[in-house]
C-alpha positions as CSV (number, residue, x, y, z in Angstrom):
1,M,-9.8,-3.4,24.7
2,K,-9.1,-4.6,28.1
3,S,-9.7,-2.3,31.0
4,G,-6.1,-2.5,32.3
5,A,-4.6,-1.8,28.9
6,M,-2.9,1.6,28.5
7,T,-3.8,4.0,25.8
8,A,-1.1,5.3,23.2
9,V,-1.1,8.5,25.1
10,Q,-0.6,6.8,28.1
11,T,2.1,4.5,27.1
12,R,4.1,7.5,25.5
13,R,3.9,9.6,28.5
14,Y,4.8,6.7,30.7
15,R,8.0,5.9,28.5
16,W,8.9,9.8,28.7
17,C,8.6,9.7,32.4
18,V,11.0,6.5,32.6
19,L,13.4,8.2,30.3
20,L,13.5,11.4,32.6
21,R,14.2,9.3,35.7
22,V,17.1,7.7,33.9
23,V,18.3,11.0,33.0
24,L,17.8,12.1,36.4
25,A,19.3,9.4,38.0
26,G,22.4,9.6,35.9
27,A,23.2,13.2,35.2
28,G,21.5,14.6,37.9
29,G,22.8,11.9,40.2
30,Y,26.5,12.5,39.0
31,A,26.3,16.4,39.5
32,I,24.8,16.2,43.0
33,T,27.2,13.5,44.1
34,A,30.1,15.4,42.6
35,L,28.7,18.6,44.5
36,A,28.4,16.6,47.7
37,C,31.9,15.0,47.6
38,A,33.6,18.2,47.0
39,A,31.4,20.1,49.7
40,M,32.2,17.2,52.2
41,A,36.1,17.2,51.2
42,H,36.3,21.0,51.7
43,G,34.4,20.8,54.8
44,L,36.5,18.3,56.4
45,V,39.4,20.3,55.9
46,A,38.0,23.5,57.0
47,L,37.0,22.0,60.3
48,G,40.5,20.5,60.6
49,V,39.3,17.2,60.9
50,M,41.9,15.7,58.4
51,D,44.5,16.8,55.7
52,R,43.3,17.3,52.2
53,A,44.2,13.8,50.8
54,Q,42.3,11.9,53.7
55,A,39.5,14.2,53.3
56,V,39.2,13.5,49.5
57,L,39.7,10.1,49.8
58,L,36.9,9.5,52.6
59,A,34.5,11.8,50.5
60,T,35.3,9.9,47.4
61,L,34.5,6.5,49.1
62,L,31.2,7.8,50.7
63,S,30.2,9.3,47.4
64,F,29.6,5.7,45.8
65,V,27.1,5.0,48.5
66,F,25.7,8.5,48.2
67,Y,25.3,8.0,44.4
68,T,23.8,4.7,44.7
69,A,21.4,5.7,47.3
70,L,20.3,8.7,45.2
71,A,19.5,6.6,42.0
72,L,17.6,4.1,43.8
73,W,15.4,7.2,45.4
74,V,15.0,8.7,42.1
75,F,13.1,5.5,40.8
76,H,11.5,5.0,44.2
77,V,9.6,8.6,44.4
78,R,6.3,8.7,42.9
79,S,6.4,11.9,41.1
80,V,8.9,12.7,38.7
81,W,8.7,16.5,39.2
82,R,9.4,16.2,43.0
83,V,12.5,14.6,42.1
84,A,13.5,17.2,39.9
85,V,12.7,19.9,42.2
86,V,14.6,18.2,45.1
87,Q,17.6,17.4,42.7
88,A,17.6,21.4,41.7
89,A,17.4,22.4,45.3
90,S,20.1,20.1,46.5
91,A,22.3,21.1,43.6
92,A,21.7,24.8,44.4
93,L,22.3,24.2,48.2
94,L,25.6,22.0,47.8
95,G,26.9,24.4,45.1
96,A,26.5,27.2,47.7
97,V,28.3,25.3,50.5
98,W,31.0,24.4,48.3
99,L,31.4,27.7,47.1
100,A,31.5,29.2,50.9
101,L,33.7,26.7,51.8
102,K,36.1,26.9,48.8
103,G,37.5,30.1,50.1
104,W,38.3,29.0,53.5
105,T,40.7,26.0,52.4
């Protein structure tokens, strides 16, 4: 056996980590992006910066950039658990902001 070869347990663990990253980038990224888009649109309307249609359009356009950056970040970070914790905290924070702003607009 070569010194650089992975054992069966290491290979299985690596594959599960890759699968978890794909799920976190796909489903988690979508959820966080949707919450960020909604919070941004409500925030722009609440601040009086622009009307609803323009706020939704701007938030939606920026969400494409945000989702791409988030998906790249998921595969860049070394620890899968750090990604999961940051995504859970971000989702909780954005959800609270969205619910708080939802009542104002």
